[in-house]
C-alpha positions as CSV (number, residue, x, y, z in Angstrom):
1,X,119.3,205.2,124.8
2,X,120.5,201.9,122.7
3,X,121.9,202.8,119.2
4,X,119.0,200.7,117.6
5,X,116.3,202.7,119.0
6,X,118.1,206.0,118.1
7,X,118.5,204.7,114.5
8,X,114.7,203.9,114.6
9,X,113.5,207.2,115.9
10,X,115.7,208.8,113.3
11,X,114.3,206.9,110.3
12,X,110.7,207.5,111.7
13,X,111.5,211.4,111.7
14,X,113.1,211.2,108.3
15,X,109.9,209.4,106.8
16,X,107.7,211.8,108.4
17,X,109.5,214.6,106.8
18,X,109.5,212.8,103.6
19,X,105.6,212.4,103.8
20,X,105.2,216.1,104.9
21,X,107.1,217.1,101.5
22,X,105.2,214.8,99.5
23,X,102.1,216.4,100.6
24,X,103.1,220.1,100.0
25,X,104.2,218.8,96.5
26,X,100.6,217.3,96.1
27,X,98.8,220.6,97.1
28,X,100.8,222.4,94.5
29,X,99.1,220.3,91.6
30,X,96.0,220.0,93.5
31,X,94.7,223.3,92.3
32,X,90.9,223.1,93.5
33,X,92.0,221.3,96.8
34,X,89.6,218.4,96.4
35,X,92.1,215.9,97.2
36,X,92.7,214.4,93.8
37,X,94.7,215.5,90.7
38,X,92.3,215.5,87.6
39,X,92.2,216.7,84.2
40,X,94.7,219.7,83.7
41,X,96.0,218.9,87.1
42,X,97.3,215.4,86.1
43,X,98.8,216.9,82.8
44,X,100.8,219.5,84.6
45,X,102.0,216.6,87.1
46,X,103.1,214.4,84.5
47,X,104.9,216.9,82.6
48,X,106.8,218.3,85.9
49,X,107.8,214.4,86.5
50,X,109.3,214.4,82.9
51,X,108.4,210.7,82.5
52,X,108.1,211.0,78.5
53,X,108.4,213.5,75.7
54,X,105.2,212.6,74.1
55,X,101.5,212.6,75.4
56,X,101.2,208.9,74.7
57,X,104.2,208.1,76.7
58,X,102.7,210.3,79.7
59,X,99.1,208.5,79.3
60,X,100.9,204.9,79.3
61,X,102.6,206.2,82.8
62,X,99.4,207.4,84.0
63,X,98.0,204.0,83.5
64,X,100.4,202.3,85.7
65,X,99.9,204.8,88.6
66,X,96.3,205.0,88.4
67,X,95.8,201.6,90.2
68,X,92.0,202.0,90.8
69,X,91.4,203.2,87.4
70,X,89.2,206.1,88.5
71,X,91.0,208.5,85.8
72,X,92.5,210.7,88.8
73,X,95.6,210.6,91.0
74,X,95.3,210.3,94.8
75,X,98.0,211.4,97.4
76,X,99.0,207.6,97.8
77,X,99.1,207.3,93.9
78,X,100.9,210.4,93.6
79,X,103.6,209.3,96.1
80,X,103.9,206.0,94.1
81,X,104.3,208.1,91.0
82,X,107.0,209.9,92.2
83,X,109.1,207.0,93.4
84,X,108.5,205.3,90.2
85,X,109.7,208.1,88.1
86,X,112.7,208.4,90.4
87,X,113.5,204.6,89.7
88,X,113.3,205.0,85.9
89,X,115.4,208.0,85.7
90,X,118.1,206.3,88.2
91,X,118.0,203.2,85.9
92,X,118.2,205.1,82.5
93,X,121.4,207.2,84.0
94,X,123.2,203.8,85.0
95,X,122.6,202.6,81.2
96,X,124.0,205.8,79.9
97,X,126.8,206.0,82.1
98,X,127.7,202.4,81.3
99,X,127.5,203.2,77.6
100,X,129.7,206.1,77.9
101,X,132.3,204.2,79.8
102,X,132.3,201.4,77.0
103,X,133.0,204.2,74.3
104,X,135.8,206.2,76.4
105,X,138.3,203.9,75.4
106,X,141.3,205.7,77.1
107,X,139.2,206.5,80.2
108,X,139.8,210.2,80.3
109,X,136.2,211.1,80.9
110,X,135.5,212.6,77.5
111,X,134.9,211.3,74.1
112,X,137.3,212.4,71.1
113,X,136.7,212.3,67.5
114,X,138.1,208.9,67.3
115,X,135.7,207.6,70.0
116,X,132.9,209.4,68.6
117,X,133.3,207.3,65.2
118,X,132.4,204.4,67.1
119,X,129.3,206.3,68.7
120,X,128.0,207.2,65.3
121,X,128.4,203.6,64.1
122,X,126.5,202.2,67.1
123,X,123.4,204.5,67.0
124,X,123.1,204.6,63.2
125,X,119.5,203.2,63.6
126,X,118.4,205.8,65.9
127,X,119.6,209.0,64.2
128,X,120.6,210.5,60.8
129,X,123.7,212.1,62.2
130,X,126.7,210.6,60.3
131,X,129.5,213.3,60.9
132,X,131.3,213.9,63.9
133,X,131.4,217.6,63.0
134,X,127.5,217.7,63.4
135,X,128.0,216.0,66.9
136,X,130.5,218.9,67.9
137,X,128.3,221.7,66.6
138,X,125.1,220.3,68.3
139,X,126.3,218.7,71.8
140,X,129.8,220.0,72.3
141,X,128.4,222.9,74.7
142,X,131.7,224.1,76.2
143,X,133.4,224.1,72.9
144,X,136.3,222.0,74.2
145,X,136.5,219.6,71.0
146,X,135.4,216.7,73.2
147,X,132.1,215.2,74.4
148,X,131.9,214.9,78.4
149,X,129.4,212.7,80.3
150,X,126.8,215.3,80.3
151,X,127.0,216.3,76.8
152,X,126.9,212.6,75.9
153,X,123.5,212.1,77.9
154,X,122.1,215.2,76.2
155,X,122.9,213.6,72.8
156,X,121.7,210.2,73.8
157,X,118.4,211.7,74.5
158,X,118.3,213.8,71.2
159,X,118.9,210.2,69.4
160,X,116.3,208.6,71.3
161,X,113.8,211.4,70.3
162,X,114.7,211.5,66.6
163,X,114.1,207.6,66.6
164,X,110.8,208.1,68.1
165,X,109.8,210.7,65.9
166,X,110.8,208.7,62.7
167,X,108.9,205.7,64.0
168,X,105.8,208.0,64.6
169,X,106.4,209.6,61.3
170,X,106.2,206.1,59.5
171,X,102.8,205.4,61.3
172,X,101.6,209.0,60.2
173,X,102.3,208.3,56.6
174,X,99.8,205.4,56.4
175,X,97.3,207.8,58.0
176,X,97.7,210.8,55.6
177,X,98.1,208.5,52.6
178,X,94.5,208.2,52.4
179,X,94.2,207.0,48.8
180,X,96.9,204.1,49.6
181,X,98.8,205.1,46.5
182,X,102.3,205.0,48.6
183,X,102.7,208.9,48.1
184,X,101.4,211.9,49.8
185,X,100.0,214.1,47.5
186,X,99.0,217.9,47.6
187,X,96.1,217.7,49.7
188,X,97.2,215.0,52.0
189,X,100.1,217.4,52.4
190,X,98.3,220.0,53.5
191,X,96.2,218.1,56.0
192,X,99.7,217.1,57.5
193,X,100.5,220.6,57.9
194,X,97.1,221.4,59.3
195,X,97.8,218.7,61.9
196,X,101.0,220.3,63.1
197,X,99.2,223.6,63.4
198,X,101.9,225.0,61.1
199,X,100.9,228.1,59.3
200,X,102.9,228.3,56.0
201,X,102.6,230.3,53.0
202,X,101.6,228.8,49.5
203,X,105.0,229.5,48.5
204,X,106.9,227.9,51.3
205,X,104.7,224.7,51.1
206,X,105.6,224.6,47.0
207,X,109.3,225.2,47.7
208,X,109.4,222.3,50.2
209,X,107.6,219.9,47.9
210,X,109.8,220.6,44.9
211,X,112.9,220.2,47.1
212,X,111.8,216.9,48.6
213,X,109.3,215.5,46.5
214,X,109.1,213.8,43.1
215,X,108.5,215.9,39.7
216,X,104.8,216.1,40.8
217,X,105.9,217.4,44.3
218,X,104.6,214.0,45.9
219,X,106.4,212.1,48.7
220,X,107.2,208.6,49.3
221,X,107.5,207.2,52.6
222,X,111.1,208.1,53.3
223,X,110.6,211.6,51.8
224,X,107.7,212.2,54.1
225,X,109.7,211.2,57.2
226,X,112.1,214.0,56.3
227,X,109.5,216.3,55.5
228,X,107.5,215.6,58.8
229,X,110.5,215.8,61.0
230,X,111.5,219.2,59.6
231,X,107.9,220.5,60.0
232,X,107.7,219.1,63.5
233,X,110.7,220.8,64.3
234,X,109.4,224.1,62.9
235,X,106.3,223.5,64.7
236,X,108.1,223.2,68.1
237,X,110.0,226.4,67.5
238,X,106.6,228.0,66.6
239,X,105.1,226.8,69.5
240,X,107.9,228.2,71.7
241,X,107.2,231.7,70.1
242,X,103.4,231.5,70.7
243,X,104.1,230.7,74.3
244,X,106.2,233.8,74.8
245,X,103.3,235.8,73.0
246,X,100.8,234.1,75.3
247,X,103.1,234.9,78.4
248,X,103.3,238.7,77.5
249,X,99.7,238.9,76.8
250,X,98.5,237.2,80.2
251,X,98.9,240.3,82.2
252,X,97.1,238.9,85.2
253,X,99.0,235.8,85.3
254,X,95.8,233.8,85.2
255,X,96.9,231.3,82.4
256,X,94.1,232.3,80.4
257,X,93.7,235.3,77.8
258,X,90.7,237.7,78.0
259,X,89.3,239.4,74.9
260,X,91.0,242.7,75.9
261,X,94.4,240.8,76.5
262,X,94.1,239.3,73.0
263,X,93.0,242.4,71.2
264,X,95.9,244.3,72.7
265,X,98.6,241.6,71.9
266,X,97.7,240.7,68.3
267,X,98.7,244.4,66.6
268,X,102.0,244.0,68.5
269,X,102.8,240.8,66.4
270,X,101.6,242.1,63.2
271,X,98.0,240.9,63.2
272,X,95.5,243.4,62.4
273,X,91.8,242.3,62.8
274,X,88.6,244.4,63.4
275,X,86.5,244.1,66.5
276,X,83.4,242.0,64.8
277,X,86.0,239.7,63.1
278,X,87.9,239.2,66.3
279,X,84.7,238.4,68.4
280,X,83.6,235.8,65.9
281,X,87.3,234.2,65.7
282,X,87.4,234.1,69.5
283,X,84.1,232.3,69.9
284,X,85.2,229.6,67.2
285,X,88.5,229.2,69.2
286,X,86.8,229.1,72.8
287,X,86.3,225.4,72.9
288,X,85.0,225.3,76.5
289,X,83.0,228.5,76.1
290,X,84.1,230.2,79.3
291,X,85.1,233.3,77.4
292,X,88.7,233.2,77.7
293,X,91.5,231.3,75.9
294,X,93.9,228.8,77.4
295,X,97.3,228.3,75.6
296,X,96.0,225.4,73.5
297,X,92.8,227.9,72.4
298,X,95.0,230.7,71.7
299,X,97.7,228.6,69.8
300,X,94.6,227.5,67.4
301,X,93.3,231.0,67.2
302,X,96.7,232.1,65.8
303,X,97.2,229.5,63.5
304,X,93.9,230.1,61.8
305,X,94.5,233.9,61.8
306,X,98.2,233.4,60.3
307,X,96.8,231.0,58.0
308,X,94.1,233.6,56.5
């Protein structure tokens, strides 16, 4: 058999195998088996693709792959989305590698303290980190006193996330500054914490306002960005804790909690509530009225319980 024909047959077999793999992946996300990804299925798929850290970035990516604008993803669009995401990741990897090599002046495959000085200067607009000591503490995973490529990549991702968060916080300042005074006052500050679903005590809120705000505990834009970033970080940590609680409570692994599962877990995390009050709270938290709480609904329930 001619070499060209062998090569063509091999390529055809490879293509068939890839298509089969894509179909299997598609079925994993297509929970109801209707041939399309919709609603929660789309959210899970985009999250797994890791195309963006925020819901806004994932929505933007979805618009690119939803070619016919029907708000769902077909098998063909699923395949195109995977290829597009892989292409973006490869391009980003090349950019990060190029930057690393530019900073690695002696070409030994790591960045030492002297080389990191140039890194801090270059990324000054993206991060508040100004100390090499902080970089080593946060990103030198193997504690060898240098930053290798994997650690550098992780560091760049963190810098970019911080830059996005600061930009978002600047936009939020305008949203929460209802009276357009150029300051975030007491009520506006409470509204921000509620937006983050961050249940804090009155004492904690007062301490934060005194530490960062002016003599009245009000924040200008720069102070607000600091407070927002600290609060958002605390909210992320809280979400991780809530997710662990949710997972522990979800005995049947259904992805939703029944009233029995919720009433069983609450005392274990220090929340005592009588049956009648719990019934009322569950009804308020059950947004879709199906009698069970998904993670988002459970997180809201805990926020209001801890707040009260």
